[in-house]
N, C-alpha and C positions, 0 to 999 in steps of 0.2 A: 499303550494307554487305552483304557476301557472306553468304549463309546460314549457311555453315559457322561463320563468327565469332558469329553469333546463339546457336548451338546449346548451346555450353558455358555462356553465360550463362542460358539459358532452362533448362537442367538443373539448374544450381545453383540457380536460383529455386524450381523444383519440388523439389529435395532440402531445401532450408530450409523450405519449407510444410509438407512431409511431416514433418519434423523436428518444428516446432511443433505439428503435428496430433497426432503420437504422444505427446508431452509432456503435452498437453491432455487426450488419451484416457486417459493412466494416472492423472491426477488424477480424472477422471470416474467410472473404473472403480472408484477407491480409494474414492471418495465413495459410490458405489452399494452397495459391498461394505459398508461401515460403516452404511450405513443400513440394509441388510438384516439385519444383525446386531443392529440395535438400538442401535449405539455413539452415534450422532448424536443419539439421542433423549434422551441424558443432558444434551445441552446445553440442554434446557428445563428441567431441574431443577438450579439453579446449586449446591445444596447435593450432590446426587447425583454431580456433576462433581468437586465439591470433594473428595468422599470416595473417588471413582475416581482421583484423582490421589495422594492419600494412599497407598492401598493398594498403588499400584506402587512406593512407597518411592523407591530411588534411581534407578528409572526414571520417575519422575513429571515430571521436566523435559522428558524426550523427548516424553511424551504431550502436554503443554503446547505446546512447539513445534511438533511435527507437526501438532497440531490446529490452530493458529494460521496454520501455513503452508497448510494445506488449506482453512481458511476464507477466507483472502486470494485464492487461486486460484479458488475454487469460490464465487461471489457468494451464493449462496442461504444458506449456512452462517454463522450468526452469529459474530463474533469476541469481542463484548463479554463473553459468560458466561465464555470461556476466560481473559480477562484478569483478571477479577475472582476467579475461582477460583484463578488463579496467586498474586495478591496474598494471598489468604486463607490458602494453604497455605505460601508461601514467603517472605511479607512484601513491603514495598514495592520493597525493593533487590534481591533476587532476583528476584522476581517481575516486575518491570521487566525485568531481563535477559532472562529467558526469554521474555516477550511480546515484545520489541523483536527478539530473535533471529528468532522466529517470522515475526512481521511484515515484517522486512527480507526475508528468504527468501522469502516468498509473493510481496512485490511485486516482487523481481528474476526469479521464474520467471514471473509475469503478463506482466512487462515483454518478457522474453525470447520468449514466445510470441506476443505482438502483433507485435512485431519480426521475427519468423519468418514469420508468416503473412500480415500485412498492410501492413507499411511499403512495399515494392517496389509492391506493387498501388495503394495510397495514392498514392504519388510519381508514378506512370505514369498515373493517373487524373486527378490535378490539373495536369499539364503545366505550362503558363504561367500557370495561372488565379493563382498566388501569386506571380507576378514581380515585382509592384511593390507598393508601397502598405505601410500600417501592420501589416496582417495578415502580409505577406511578411517584413518586418523583425522581427516577433514570433516568428514560426514558426521562422525561421533564427537567433535569437539564442539561443545556448546559456546565457547568463546569465538571459535572461528566463524560457525554460522552466525552469531549475532552480528560480529563484525561484517559479515556479507550483507545482512539485512541493512544495517547501518550505512554501508558505502554504496549500495544499491538505491537506496533513498535520497541520496545526494546527485543520483544521475537522472536529470528529467527526461532523458532520451529513452530510458528502460521502463518497460510496462510496468506500472505499479502493481495493478492487479494481478498479473501472471506472477510476478516474484511472490506475492502473498500466497498464491495459491501452490506455487513450487515449494515454497519454503515449509508449508503446511504438511507436505509429504516427509520431510526430515524428522528426526528427534528432537529440534529445537523446541525448548519450553515454551508455553505461551507467555509467561510474563518476561521472558528475556525479549521475546518477539516485539511485544508490547512497546516495551522500552526502548529498542534498538530502532523499531519504527517511529516513535515518537521524536527521539532524538535526530532522526535523519529526515523527517518530514518538515520540521519547524524552519529550517533555511529557505529551502523551496518554496513552502506555504507563505510566509513572509515575504519573499520576493515576488511572487505571484500576486499576492494580495496588494503590494506596494506599487507593482505595475499598473494594476487595475485603477488604484487610486490617483496615480500621477497620469494615467490615460484620461481619468474623468477630471483632472484639474488643467490638462492642456499644456502642462510644462514639458516640452520636447526634450529640454536639456536632462532633465531627471529622470524621463523615460529613457534615455540613451545610456544614462549610468546603470539604470536598473537592469536593461538588457545585457550590458557587459558583466554585471555581477551574476547574471544567470549563466552566462557564458563560462565563467570564470570556475562554477561549480563543475562544469563537466570536465574540467581539465584537473580536477583532483587524481583520477588515476595516473595521470601523466606525472605529476608532482611526486606521488608514490614510487614510481619506476625512477624517478630522478633523486630519491632520497639515498644517503648514504647506506651502503650494504650494511654496516653495524645496526643501524636502526631497522632494517628490515629484518635482520637475524633476530634482533630483540623481540620484535614484534611477533614474529613465526613462533618464536619459544613461548612467548606469553599465550599464544592461541593454543598451543601444544602441537605442532606441526613439525617439531624438531625431535 
């Protein structure tokens, strides 16, 4: 291949990497500024965060959405206190909506950063290593990757942001990632916001039921393993893994 034909591709790759690094740098600088100003310290005090959201009045939802987005993009920032505060202030309906918007935005940004920075490099490094076998069928199946995203969103113990970055390195289409993420985060977002709402109400019985519901979500992989083999075979066939 002539050198001239490779230069535009190489230049385009560098531009994508630089754009991804610029987006990441913006969020990193934002997080550092907020940390220096002491804003992030309020995340350690759920009641303090709740009061901060209330003080902002009509701009409170913007704080919830912004902090949630930042927490998803920048892994060390905890997102659970934000969801709880959102539920405590706005109830489980509006609280869920604000949490879901922030989570979805953060996930899409993390996915885009990984896609811009690392997708081409990983594809070039793998080369023909994944040209055959189950792993190849899995990685190249849009349905399988979409199902993985959806399933991991249902498991609160898995890192939301790391999953978003990791999936950004795969060939999964952005719109499929967005749909799978939205469908997967709604149950956990609702339960966390509902949990915050119940904590604010002081109804310990309802708090206990919400904790049980959150625990039930984590048992979904066990339910999959216990499902009849014919259903698992049908699912694998639909995912293109057979």
